[in-house]
C-alpha positions as CSV (number, residue, x, y, z in Angstrom):
1,M,53.0,20.8,25.3
2,Q,54.8,17.6,24.2
3,Q,53.4,14.6,22.5
4,G,55.2,11.3,22.8
5,T,54.9,8.2,20.7
6,G,57.1,5.1,21.2
7,G,59.8,7.0,23.1
8,S,60.2,9.8,20.5
9,E,58.9,13.2,21.5
10,T,57.8,15.9,19.1
11,Q,58.1,19.5,20.3
12,V,55.2,21.7,19.4
13,T,56.5,25.1,18.3
14,W,54.7,28.4,18.3
15,E,54.3,28.0,14.5
16,D,52.9,24.5,14.8
17,Q,50.3,25.9,17.3
18,Q,49.4,28.7,14.9
19,N,48.9,26.1,12.2
20,I,46.7,24.0,14.5
21,N,44.6,27.0,15.4
22,K,44.3,28.1,11.8
23,F,43.1,24.6,10.9
24,G,40.5,24.8,13.7
25,R,39.2,28.1,12.4
26,L,39.1,26.9,8.9
27,N,37.2,23.7,10.0
28,N,34.6,25.9,11.8
29,R,34.3,28.1,8.7
30,F,33.9,25.0,6.5
31,H,30.9,23.9,8.7
32,E,29.4,27.4,8.6
33,L,29.7,27.4,4.8
34,E,28.0,24.0,4.5
35,D,25.1,25.4,6.5
36,E,24.9,28.6,4.5
37,I,25.1,26.6,1.2
38,K,22.2,24.4,2.4
39,I,20.1,27.5,3.2
40,A,21.0,29.1,-0.2
41,K,20.0,26.0,-2.1
42,E,16.7,25.8,-0.2
43,T,16.0,29.4,-0.9
44,N,16.8,28.9,-4.6
45,D,14.5,25.9,-4.7
46,N,11.7,27.9,-3.0
47,L,12.1,30.7,-5.5
48,E,12.0,28.2,-8.4
49,D,8.8,26.7,-6.9
50,A,7.3,30.2,-6.5
51,S,8.2,31.0,-10.1
52,N,6.6,27.8,-11.3
53,E,3.4,28.5,-9.3
54,L,3.3,32.0,-10.7
55,I,3.3,30.6,-14.2
56,L,0.3,28.4,-13.4
57,T,-1.8,31.1,-11.9
58,D,-4.5,32.9,-13.9
59,E,-4.6,36.0,-11.7
60,E,-3.2,39.3,-12.9
61,V,-2.6,40.6,-9.3
62,V,-1.0,38.2,-6.8
63,R,0.0,38.5,-3.1
64,F,3.7,39.1,-2.6
65,Q,5.4,39.1,0.7
66,I,7.4,42.2,1.4
67,G,9.0,41.9,4.8
68,E,6.3,40.6,7.1
69,V,3.4,42.0,5.0
70,F,1.6,40.6,2.0
71,A,0.9,43.1,-0.7
72,H,-1.2,42.8,-3.9
73,V,1.3,43.3,-6.7
74,P,0.9,42.9,-10.5
75,K,2.0,39.4,-11.7
76,E,4.6,40.8,-14.1
77,E,6.3,42.7,-11.3
78,V,6.4,39.7,-9.1
79,E,7.9,37.6,-11.9
80,T,10.6,40.3,-12.3
81,R,11.3,40.4,-8.6
82,I,11.5,36.6,-8.3
83,E,13.9,36.4,-11.2
84,E,16.1,39.1,-9.6
85,M,16.0,37.3,-6.3
86,K,17.0,34.0,-8.0
87,E,20.0,35.7,-9.7
88,V,21.2,37.2,-6.3
89,T,20.7,33.8,-4.6
90,S,22.6,31.9,-7.4
91,K,25.5,34.4,-7.3
92,N,25.6,34.1,-3.5
93,L,25.6,30.3,-3.8
94,E,28.5,30.4,-6.3
95,K,30.5,32.6,-4.0
96,L,29.9,30.3,-1.1
97,E,30.9,27.2,-3.1
98,A,34.1,29.0,-4.2
99,E,34.9,29.9,-0.6
100,K,34.2,26.4,0.5
101,E,36.7,25.0,-2.1
102,S,39.3,27.6,-1.0
103,V,38.8,26.5,2.7
104,L,39.1,22.8,1.8
105,A,42.4,23.5,-0.2
106,Q,43.9,25.4,2.8
107,M,42.8,22.7,5.2
108,A,44.4,20.0,2.9
109,E,47.7,22.0,2.9
110,L,47.7,22.4,6.7
111,K,46.9,18.7,7.1
112,K,49.9,17.8,5.0
113,I,52.2,20.1,7.0
114,L,50.8,18.9,10.4
115,Y,50.7,15.2,9.6
116,G,54.2,15.5,8.1
117,K,55.5,16.7,11.5
118,F,53.3,14.9,14.0
119,K,52.3,11.8,12.1
120,D,49.9,9.7,14.3
121,S,50.3,12.1,17.3
122,I,47.7,14.5,15.9
123,N,44.2,13.7,14.6
124,L,42.7,16.3,12.2
125,E,39.9,14.0,10.9
126,E,36.3,14.3,12.0
127,D,34.6,11.2,13.4
């Protein structure tokens, strides 16, 4: 595969192709991470809303969804479970954000390498 611009041809080596493929995989993972982060933030917000609603309720026993079933559970136990779920979701969100930053850094490095060699012959930007 050769790309030509203005009479000069740039040979695509096996290593270049591997870098291009790696960039594509990282770009796909980046988009997956954005979706996962969005879902984690929504889950965190929902848990926060549930926690706030629980504070406002006067009932000692509330309905709590376990799987596909709602069970009557003491309010204190539900508060504890919601706090544990919020902690797990927050840790997951932090992990996803860190992975996203790592992926972005790797993509930036590959862009520098690929644009350095191919200049305008390659487009790594999203439209």
